[in-house]
C-alpha positions as CSV (number, residue, x, y, z in Angstrom):
1,X,119.5,88.5,264.0
2,X,120.2,84.8,264.0
3,X,118.0,81.5,264.5
4,X,119.9,80.5,268.0
5,X,120.3,84.5,269.4
6,X,116.2,84.7,268.5
7,X,115.6,81.7,270.8
8,X,118.1,82.5,273.5
9,X,115.7,86.2,273.7
10,X,112.9,84.4,273.8
11,X,113.2,81.6,275.4
12,X,111.0,83.2,277.9
13,X,107.7,83.2,275.0
14,X,108.0,79.1,274.3
15,X,106.8,77.6,277.1
16,X,103.5,78.7,276.7
17,X,101.0,75.8,277.7
18,X,103.1,73.2,278.4
19,X,104.9,76.2,281.3
20,X,101.4,76.4,282.4
21,X,100.9,73.0,283.0
22,X,103.7,72.3,284.7
23,X,102.8,75.1,286.9
24,X,99.5,73.5,287.6
25,X,100.1,69.5,287.6
26,X,103.5,69.5,289.0
27,X,106.8,67.7,288.2
28,X,106.4,65.3,285.4
29,X,105.2,61.6,286.9
30,X,108.3,59.4,286.5
31,X,107.8,56.0,285.7
32,X,108.4,53.3,287.7
33,X,108.0,49.4,287.9
34,X,105.2,49.6,290.5
35,X,103.1,51.8,288.2
36,X,99.6,50.3,288.0
37,X,98.2,53.0,285.3
38,X,99.5,54.6,282.4
39,X,98.0,56.2,279.6
40,X,100.2,56.5,276.2
41,X,100.0,60.3,274.7
42,X,102.1,61.2,272.2
43,X,104.7,64.8,271.8
44,X,105.9,65.4,275.2
45,X,105.1,69.0,274.0
46,X,101.3,68.2,273.1
47,X,98.3,69.0,274.5
48,X,97.8,64.7,274.6
49,X,101.1,64.7,277.1
50,X,99.0,67.5,279.3
51,X,96.1,65.6,279.1
52,X,97.6,61.8,280.4
53,X,99.4,64.4,283.5
54,X,96.3,66.0,284.1
55,X,94.7,62.4,284.0
56,X,97.3,61.2,286.5
57,X,97.2,64.0,288.9
58,X,93.2,63.8,289.4
59,X,93.8,59.9,290.3
60,X,96.0,60.8,293.1
61,X,97.5,57.6,292.8
62,X,100.9,56.5,291.4
63,X,100.1,56.8,287.3
64,X,102.7,57.3,284.4
65,X,101.8,59.9,280.9
66,X,104.0,58.1,278.4
67,X,105.3,59.7,276.0
68,X,104.5,58.4,272.2
69,X,105.1,58.0,268.7
70,X,101.2,59.1,268.4
71,X,97.9,58.1,268.0
72,X,98.5,54.5,266.1
73,X,101.6,54.2,267.8
74,X,98.9,53.9,271.0
75,X,95.8,52.4,269.1
76,X,98.7,49.2,268.4
77,X,100.2,49.4,271.6
78,X,96.7,49.0,273.4
79,X,96.0,45.8,270.9
80,X,99.1,44.0,272.7
81,X,98.5,45.4,275.9
82,X,101.8,46.8,276.4
83,X,99.2,50.2,277.8
84,X,95.9,50.0,279.6
85,X,94.8,53.2,278.4
86,X,95.8,55.8,275.2
87,X,94.9,58.4,274.1
88,X,94.0,58.7,270.4
89,X,92.4,60.8,268.0
90,X,88.8,59.9,266.4
91,X,89.2,58.9,262.9
92,X,92.1,56.5,264.3
93,X,90.3,55.1,266.6
94,X,87.2,54.3,263.7
95,X,89.9,53.3,261.8
96,X,91.0,50.5,264.1
97,X,87.9,49.6,264.8
98,X,86.8,48.5,261.5
99,X,90.4,47.3,260.9
100,X,90.5,50.2,257.6
101,X,93.5,52.4,256.5
102,X,96.4,51.7,258.5
103,X,94.9,48.9,260.4
104,X,93.7,46.8,257.7
105,X,96.3,44.4,257.9
106,X,95.8,43.6,261.2
107,X,92.1,43.9,261.1
108,X,89.6,44.8,262.9
109,X,90.5,46.2,267.2
110,X,87.2,43.9,269.1
111,X,89.0,44.1,271.7
112,X,89.3,48.7,271.3
113,X,86.8,50.1,274.3
114,X,86.2,54.0,274.8
115,X,85.7,56.2,277.8
116,X,85.1,59.2,276.7
117,X,86.7,62.2,274.5
118,X,88.3,65.5,274.9
119,X,88.8,68.5,274.1
120,X,89.0,69.3,269.5
121,X,91.7,69.4,266.9
122,X,91.9,70.5,264.0
123,X,94.0,69.8,261.8
124,X,96.5,73.3,261.0
125,X,98.5,74.1,258.8
126,X,101.3,76.4,259.7
127,X,103.5,78.4,257.3
128,X,106.9,79.9,257.1
129,X,104.9,84.3,256.2
130,X,107.7,84.4,253.6
131,X,107.0,81.4,251.5
132,X,103.5,82.7,250.3
133,X,101.0,80.0,251.1
134,X,97.5,80.7,251.2
135,X,96.0,77.8,251.1
136,X,96.8,74.1,250.9
137,X,95.9,73.9,247.2
138,X,99.5,76.0,247.6
139,X,101.3,73.1,249.4
140,X,102.3,71.1,246.2
141,X,105.8,71.6,245.1
142,X,106.7,73.1,249.0
143,X,108.8,71.3,251.2
144,X,106.5,70.2,254.5
145,X,106.6,68.5,257.7
146,X,104.3,65.6,257.5
147,X,104.7,63.9,261.5
148,X,106.2,61.2,261.7
149,X,105.4,57.6,261.0
150,X,102.6,56.5,264.0
151,X,101.0,60.3,264.3
152,X,97.4,61.0,263.8
153,X,99.3,64.6,262.0
154,X,100.6,61.6,259.3
155,X,97.7,59.8,259.1
156,X,95.0,62.8,258.5
157,X,97.8,64.5,256.1
158,X,97.8,61.4,254.2
159,X,94.0,61.2,254.6
160,X,93.6,64.9,252.9
161,X,96.3,64.9,250.0
162,X,94.8,61.8,248.9
163,X,91.1,63.3,248.8
164,X,93.4,66.2,246.9
165,X,94.4,63.4,244.6
166,X,98.1,63.8,245.6
167,X,101.0,61.6,246.4
168,X,103.8,62.8,248.5
169,X,105.6,63.3,245.3
170,X,104.1,66.3,245.2
171,X,106.3,67.4,247.9
172,X,108.8,69.2,247.2
173,X,110.8,67.6,250.7
174,X,109.4,65.5,253.2
175,X,110.3,65.4,256.2
176,X,108.5,63.4,259.0
177,X,109.8,64.7,262.1
178,X,107.9,64.8,265.7
179,X,106.0,67.7,267.0
180,X,108.7,68.7,269.2
181,X,111.1,69.3,266.1
182,X,109.1,70.6,263.6
183,X,109.0,74.3,264.4
184,X,112.5,75.0,264.0
185,X,112.7,73.2,260.9
186,X,110.1,75.7,260.1
187,X,112.7,78.4,261.6
188,X,115.7,77.5,260.2
189,X,114.2,77.5,256.6
190,X,114.5,73.7,255.7
191,X,110.6,73.2,255.5
192,X,107.7,76.4,254.3
193,X,105.2,75.0,256.0
194,X,104.3,72.2,258.8
195,X,101.2,70.4,259.3
196,X,99.6,69.2,263.6
197,X,96.2,68.1,264.0
198,X,96.5,69.1,267.9
199,X,94.4,71.1,270.2
200,X,94.7,74.6,270.9
201,X,96.6,77.1,272.0
202,X,100.1,75.1,271.5
203,X,103.2,75.6,272.3
204,X,104.7,73.9,269.3
205,X,102.6,76.7,267.0
206,X,103.4,79.0,269.0
207,X,107.2,78.9,268.6
208,X,107.3,78.3,264.8
209,X,105.0,82.1,265.2
210,X,107.9,83.3,268.2
211,X,110.9,82.7,265.8
212,X,110.0,82.7,263.2
213,X,107.1,84.9,262.2
214,X,104.9,82.0,261.1
215,X,101.4,82.5,260.0
216,X,98.6,80.1,259.7
217,X,96.7,79.0,256.7
218,X,92.9,78.1,255.9
219,X,92.2,74.6,254.9
220,X,89.4,74.3,253.2
221,X,88.2,73.2,249.6
222,X,87.0,70.2,247.8
223,X,88.9,67.7,249.3
224,X,88.0,68.3,252.5
225,X,84.4,69.3,251.5
226,X,84.8,65.1,250.0
227,X,86.0,63.7,253.3
228,X,83.6,65.8,255.5
229,X,80.4,63.5,253.7
230,X,82.7,60.3,253.6
231,X,83.7,60.4,257.3
232,X,81.7,60.5,260.8
233,X,84.4,61.5,262.6
234,X,85.7,64.5,260.8
235,X,83.3,68.1,261.5
236,X,84.6,71.3,260.0
237,X,86.6,74.1,263.0
238,X,87.5,76.5,263.4
239,X,90.7,78.6,265.2
240,X,90.0,81.8,266.8
241,X,91.4,85.1,265.6
242,X,94.5,86.7,267.0
243,X,95.2,82.9,269.2
244,X,99.4,82.8,268.1
245,X,100.0,86.5,267.0
246,X,98.2,89.7,266.3
247,X,96.9,89.6,262.8
248,X,95.7,85.9,262.4
249,X,92.6,86.0,261.5
250,X,90.3,83.1,262.1
251,X,91.2,80.2,260.9
252,X,88.7,77.7,258.6
253,X,89.3,74.0,258.8
254,X,88.5,70.6,260.1
255,X,89.1,68.4,262.3
256,X,89.0,65.1,265.1
257,X,88.4,64.7,269.1
258,X,90.6,63.5,271.3
259,X,89.6,60.0,273.1
260,X,90.7,57.9,275.6
261,X,90.2,54.5,275.2
262,X,91.1,51.3,277.0
263,X,91.2,47.7,276.4
264,X,88.1,45.2,276.8
265,X,91.1,43.4,278.8
266,X,92.0,47.0,281.5
267,X,90.5,46.2,285.4
268,X,86.9,47.4,284.7
269,X,87.5,49.0,288.7
270,X,90.5,50.5,287.3
271,X,88.5,52.3,284.6
272,X,85.7,53.3,286.8
273,X,88.3,54.6,289.3
274,X,90.0,56.8,286.3
275,X,86.7,57.9,284.9
276,X,84.7,58.9,287.9
277,X,88.0,60.6,288.8
278,X,87.7,62.8,285.8
279,X,83.5,63.9,286.4
280,X,83.5,64.3,289.9
281,X,86.1,66.4,289.6
282,X,85.3,67.9,286.1
283,X,85.5,71.9,286.8
284,X,88.8,71.0,287.8
285,X,89.8,69.2,285.2
286,X,88.6,72.1,282.4
287,X,91.3,73.8,284.0
288,X,94.5,72.3,283.4
289,X,94.2,74.1,279.4
290,X,92.6,76.5,277.7
291,X,91.4,73.3,275.3
292,X,89.1,72.2,277.7
293,X,86.9,74.9,278.5
294,X,84.5,74.3,276.6
295,X,84.0,70.4,277.1
296,X,80.7,69.3,278.8
297,X,80.2,66.0,279.9
298,X,77.3,64.8,277.6
299,X,78.7,65.4,274.4
300,X,82.1,63.8,275.5
301,X,80.4,60.4,276.4
302,X,79.2,60.2,272.5
303,X,80.8,62.9,270.1
304,X,84.0,61.2,268.4
305,X,83.7,57.6,270.1
306,X,83.0,54.7,267.3
307,X,84.2,52.0,270.0
308,X,82.0,50.8,272.2
309,X,81.9,52.1,275.8
310,X,83.9,49.8,278.5
311,X,82.1,48.6,281.2
312,X,83.7,50.1,283.8
313,X,82.8,54.1,282.1
314,X,79.4,52.7,281.8
315,X,79.4,51.7,285.1
316,X,79.8,55.2,286.3
317,X,77.5,56.7,283.3
318,X,74.2,54.7,284.5
319,X,74.5,55.2,287.9
320,X,75.2,59.0,287.1
321,X,71.6,58.6,284.9
322,X,73.4,59.3,281.8
323,X,73.3,56.1,280.6
324,X,69.8,54.0,281.6
325,X,69.6,52.0,278.4
326,X,71.1,48.0,279.1
327,X,71.6,47.6,275.4
328,X,75.2,45.3,275.3
329,X,78.2,47.2,275.1
330,X,79.5,44.6,273.2
331,X,78.6,45.8,270.1
332,X,81.2,46.4,267.1
333,X,81.7,49.2,264.7
334,X,80.7,49.4,261.4
335,X,81.4,51.7,258.3
336,X,78.9,53.7,258.7
337,X,77.5,54.0,261.7
338,X,77.9,53.6,265.5
339,X,79.5,51.5,267.4
340,X,77.3,51.1,270.8
341,X,73.9,52.0,271.3
342,X,74.4,53.5,274.5
343,X,76.3,56.0,273.3
344,X,73.2,57.6,271.4
345,X,70.9,56.2,274.9
346,X,73.4,58.4,277.3
347,X,73.0,62.5,275.7
348,X,69.3,61.3,275.4
349,X,68.9,60.2,279.2
350,X,70.8,63.0,279.2
351,X,68.4,65.6,277.4
352,X,65.6,64.1,280.1
353,X,67.7,64.9,282.9
354,X,68.7,68.9,281.8
355,X,65.5,69.4,279.8
356,X,67.3,71.1,277.4
357,X,69.3,70.4,273.5
358,X,72.7,68.7,273.4
359,X,75.7,71.0,273.1
360,X,77.6,71.0,269.8
361,X,81.1,69.2,270.3
């Protein structure tokens, strides 16, 4: 049976969480010259875009969830004032604040501000079953899609390959397709594997599993251990067994968190309105996608945040009694430390308020 026929037969299976989000969220927000709030997301098929649309839905005001090339693209757009809000991986947030890695030439972004983190994003390796890729080490000499320039998945992949002691020349072929195209490239046999840093479940990965019997592969070993030991923003992660296909085992990997960011120049009242829309309607927010089901406010206002909290977000958190410190929100990140003392103070305040330990993110 050919790929086109199989695609036609399984079209109803491919919508996954995007269809669910469409039903819950309603039609996509249309861009308008009168739109006062824009949130830069990523691929239209990914969880970032669902997150942006969920935030717009909660705002109940003119709002656009704008697709983009991904985290690096979003951070650059924030820096130059093209958008007031953006989603980005926690590792790239740290790089932007510190002026390292892909932001070394531009230097530290001292205007970058954090609102909160959202879902965890495991680094996910997906391979065709007939490619016999059982470990990350076996990717050497294979054809792989690493993600488009400007995407978080590509940046994470480059960090991992560097820790592995590889360069892109160690692969037989390197594709740089965006997330919404990579699964069909895999199923057409043009690549052996694809990588994706994403919240689960994800439509692109579901598509690969359904159309061409793709499998998820563990990502672990000395290179991953080295990344975990040398960074603040990576942590071990798992993907539940059976999430994409019947014989899928629990997958061991590592990951980051999705974070919502703004510029210090973003209107504090608008930031306050967005933050309050989320936490005043928190139960509703967690229903927009399965990846949000394990979220808790006390971890969202600290985990993955290396940029200082925006003054509009601080105002809301202080009103809730989650942050009692009057420490400045302007303290910049340093290489090896958190950006803002008030982030830690927020967790301590919530510990005192709840009487129990803070849940792990």
